[in-house]
N, C-alpha and C positions, 0 to 999 in steps of 0.2 A: 363341259369342256373347261379346260384351264389354259390360260395364256402364259406362256413361258417368258420370263423376263431375261434380259441380256445376261445378268450374272449367272443364272442357271445354265443358259446355253454356253457361255464361256467355260463354265466348270465342266460341262460335257466335253467340249473340245479339248480341254486340258486333262481329260481322263480322270477327273476327281471321283473317287470311289463313292462318296456320299451322293453326288448328283446322279451317278449311274444307278445306284440303289433306288433312289427316288423315282427315276424314270422307269425302272423295272416294275416298281409298285404301281405306278400310274397305268402302265400297260396291263398288268394283272387285273387291275380294277376296271379295265376297259374304258378309261377316261380319254376322250378325244383331246389331242394336243394342238395348240395353236401358238402363234406369236404375231407380232405386228410388223408392218413394214419398217417402223421406226427402230425396233429391236434389230432387224436385219441390217439397217444402215449402221447402227452402232457396231455390229459384228464386223462389217466390211471396213469400217474405220480402223478397228483394231487389227484387222488383217494387214492393212497397209503400213502398220508400224511394227509388225511382227518380224522376227528374224527370217522366217521362211514363208514369204508372202504366198507363193503358189500353193504350198501344202495347206496353209491355213484357209485360203479361199476354197480349195477342194473340199476340206472338211465342212466349211460353212454351207457350200452348195449341197453336199450330201445330206446334211442335217435339215436344211429348210425344204428339201424335196419331200420330206416325210411329215411336214407340218402344214396345217391350214394357216394361211396368211390372212389376218383380219385387216379389212380395209378401213381407211379413214372416211367414214360415211358422214352424211349430213348431221345425224344425231351426235356423233362423236365430235364433229367440228363445232357445233353449237355448245356442247358441254364444255369443251376445252376453252372456248372464248368466255363463257359465263364463269366457270370456276377460276380461270386465270385472274379475272378482275376481282371476284369475290375473295379469293384467298389472299391476293395482294392487299386488298382493302382491310382485311383482318390482320395483316402483318404476318401471315403464314404462307408465303408463296413457296412453290417447289419449282425445280428446274423445268423448263418448257418441255423437253423430251419426256421426262417422267410423267408430267401431267398429260401429255398427249397419249402416251402409252396407256395410262390409267383411263383416260376418256374413251379410248378405243375399246378397252376391255369391258368397261361398264356398258357402253353402247351395244356391245354384242352379248351382254349378259354373262360374261365370264369372270371368274376370279383370276388373280394373278399369282404366279408362283415365283417368289423372290426371297432372297435373304436380306434385301435392302428395305426392310419393313418401314423404316423411318422415312424413306423417300415417298412412300405411298399412303401412310396411315392417315394423313390429313384429308384425303380425297373422299368426300361423302359418297356412299353407295358402293365403294370398291371393296370386294371381299379379297382378303390377302391370305395366301397359304405360304408357309415356309417349310424348309426341310432342314 
């Protein structure tokens, strides 16, 4: 399984050819697709600042209906807390939402598909795929 990051999902909503080509390849490879509740929150935040809120929300809802939504379980919560402090103490913190997304993906044993590699590359144990 692969966890789709917000940037990839936004590119799908914006009908970006590269994202759709990657999605088709993932489907051909029969890879299960997921995302996190945090990514969905970010999508809805974007929807409410878009020019066509209703259409954007409709696109988001159609998209997330086809994905497995990874929950923030106990393992992910503990990982988030530990890594947040460890990374801050090392002087290499990342944004809370990005760390929470990464923690959820690792807790569920999934890689993350993103173009924002720099947001996630400091997270130990996280496998990152790009397109």
